[in-house]
C-alpha positions as a printed Julia matrix, in Angstrom:
120×3 Matrix{Float64}:
 -11.31  -26.52  50.09
 -12.91  -28.54  52.88
 -11.2   -30.52  55.38
 -12.48  -33.77  53.55
 -10.87  -32.45  50.19
  -7.44  -31.36  52.07
  -7.31  -35.03  53.08
  -7.68  -36.55  50.19
  -5.68  -33.99  48.19
  -2.87  -34.93  50.59
  -2.92  -38.62  50.02
  -2.93  -38.31  46.74
   0.21  -35.78  46.68
   2.29  -38.36  48.85
   0.89  -41.89  46.88
   3.01  -42.34  43.88
   0.36  -43.91  41.0
  -2.98  -42.4   42.68
  -5.74  -42.2   40.28
  -8.28  -41.11  42.4
  -9.05  -40.98  46.18
 -12.74  -40.81  47.82
 -14.26  -40.95  50.9
 -17.16  -42.86  50.61
 -20.09  -44.41  52.52
 -20.16  -48.05  53.99
 -23.02  -47.99  51.3
 -20.56  -47.27  48.33
 -21.77  -43.66  47.9
 -18.85  -41.34  47.29
 -18.57  -38.24  49.81
 -15.71  -36.19  48.22
 -13.27  -37.56  45.43
 -10.13  -36.04  44.68
  -8.19  -36.9   41.23
  -8.9   -37.86  38.12
 -10.42  -41.12  37.23
  -9.41  -41.14  33.67
 -12.95  -42.29  32.64
 -13.74  -44.9   35.2
 -16.81  -44.07  37.42
 -15.57  -43.37  40.93
 -19.23  -44.18  41.92
 -19.46  -47.53  40.16
 -15.5   -48.37  41.56
 -17.08  -47.49  44.91
 -20.26  -49.62  44.84
 -18.06  -52.76  43.92
 -15.7   -52.24  46.4
 -18.63  -51.69  48.97
 -19.69  -55.34  47.5
 -16.68  -56.24  48.19
 -16.75  -55.07  51.84
 -19.73  -56.47  52.81
 -18.53  -60.03  51.71
 -15.54  -59.34  53.83
 -17.81  -58.34  56.6
 -19.27  -61.79  56.54
 -16.29  -63.58  56.26
 -14.96  -61.67  59.33
 -17.9   -62.41  61.33
 -17.81  -66.29  60.61
 -14.44  -66.11  61.57
 -14.93  -64.11  64.63
 -12.24  -61.82  63.56
 -13.44  -58.24  64.61
 -14.01  -55.46  62.22
 -12.81  -55.16  58.73
 -10.25  -52.62  58.53
  -9.13  -52.87  54.76
 -10.46  -54.59  51.54
  -7.7   -54.62  48.36
  -7.6   -55.72  44.97
  -4.65  -55.92  42.94
  -5.35  -56.35  39.21
  -3.06  -56.06  36.28
  -3.97  -52.63  35.31
  -4.96  -51.05  38.84
  -5.11  -51.41  42.69
  -8.11  -50.39  44.68
  -7.65  -50.28  48.47
 -10.58  -49.43  50.62
  -9.81  -48.69  54.47
 -12.15  -48.25  57.26
 -12.32  -44.39  58.83
 -15.54  -45.55  61.06
 -18.13  -48.21  60.68
 -20.02  -46.13  58.59
 -16.96  -44.31  56.31
 -13.83  -45.47  54.45
 -11.39  -44.25  52.28
 -10.97  -45.55  48.61
  -7.27  -45.25  46.85
  -7.44  -46.37  43.08
  -3.89  -47.01  41.96
  -2.5   -47.14  38.45
  -0.39  -50.34  37.85
   2.56  -48.91  39.02
   1.08  -47.11  42.14
   2.72  -47.68  45.41
   0.32  -49.82  47.54
   2.37  -49.87  50.96
   2.76  -46.21  50.84
  -1.17  -46.11  49.88
  -2.21  -48.32  52.97
  -0.14  -45.86  55.12
  -1.07  -42.86  53.97
  -5.13  -44.44  54.48
  -4.45  -45.28  58.06
  -2.79  -41.91  58.95
  -5.85  -40.14  56.99
  -8.48  -42.19  58.65
  -6.93  -41.53  62.17
  -7.45  -37.96  61.36
 -10.81  -37.81  59.58
 -12.39  -40.49  62.27
 -12.65  -37.07  64.77
 -14.59  -35.07  62.31
 -16.9   -38.15  61.38
 -18.23  -39.28  64.95
């Protein structure tokens, strides 16, 4: 198992309610995915979150607030979190409704710090 898959599995194991976790490019294309999306296309979720990331980057530029570190959506049925690893790579966490968002954000930050070295 590669280091990306190991990192993703570790996040999944430590965050209650994880459905899937992916390493994705800023363009929305998944590099590696761990977990079951239960009939959802992780490629579609990643592409849509990349669109939100572009909008957030534009807003951050207008507000002169620096690089976007995280984008999250909380809906009735699922929670998605996109967390920056490098300027070109993000971790995408898909949680069920009962998922632990706080723990997910924490684990994504830890994994991002470890993966950043491998992606630069």
